[in-house]
N, C-alpha and C positions, 0 to 999 in steps of 0.2 A: 411537527414532530422531528427531531433530528436523527439524522442516520449517519454513520461513519463508514466509508469505504476505504479499506486499506489495500493498496495494490503493492506487489512486490514481484520480482523476476522469478520466475521458475528456477528450480534447482539445476544446476547444469548450464544455465545460461550466463554468459560471461557478463561481469559488472564492472567495466572500466573505471565507472565513477567511484565505485565502492574500493577499487583497488588502490585509486589515487589517494582517497581519504585514508585508507589503512596505512599507505606509505607515509603521509604527512604525520599521522599520529605517532608512528614510530620515530620519525624525524624529531618530534616535540617530546620524545622521551616517554612514550606510552608503550613500552615493549609487550605489556600484557595483552594487547589487542592482537587476536589471532585472524580475524576475518571480519570485513565489512561488507554489508550488503544495504544497496539504497533502494528505497521505495518511495510511495508517496500516500499521503492521507488526504481524504477529500471529505469535507462535511457538508451534509446536505440539509437543509431547512425545508421539510416538505410540508405542503398544505395537506396533511392527511392525518386524521385522528386515530385510526386503526393501525397497530405496531406491525402486525402480520402483511398488511397492504403496504405499508411504508418500506417495509424490508424487501417485499417482492418488486416494488417499483425501482428501488435502488439496485437491485440486482439485475433488472432489465437495462438500467442507465449504464451499469458497469460493463454489462456484456455488449452494450450498444457503442459505447464511447469512451468510458473512463479506464478500460483496462483492455490492452492487445492480447486477446486469449492465446496468441501462438506463443508469446514468450513471457506472459505475466499470469500470475494467480491474484485473485482478490477475495476478501472477505468482507462482510458486512456486519454491522452491529447497531443496535438502537442505543443512542446517547440519552441518558436520563437528565 
């Protein structure tokens, strides 16, 4: 079963990489870009048949390693 974990910075946490990308987009003539926030997507292929159990395990993995809960939020979803 595939589970996708999306990790993003919490609201209010500075995102220098996002700022740099936003600036570069303006330089490349994309003035409509207001703000850029950078995150990461991690796809896990789990040896688990039960969707609820797979999502529960992915949450445990995110809390234990994949996301720094001090500055990041995460969400999980089952991928069909």
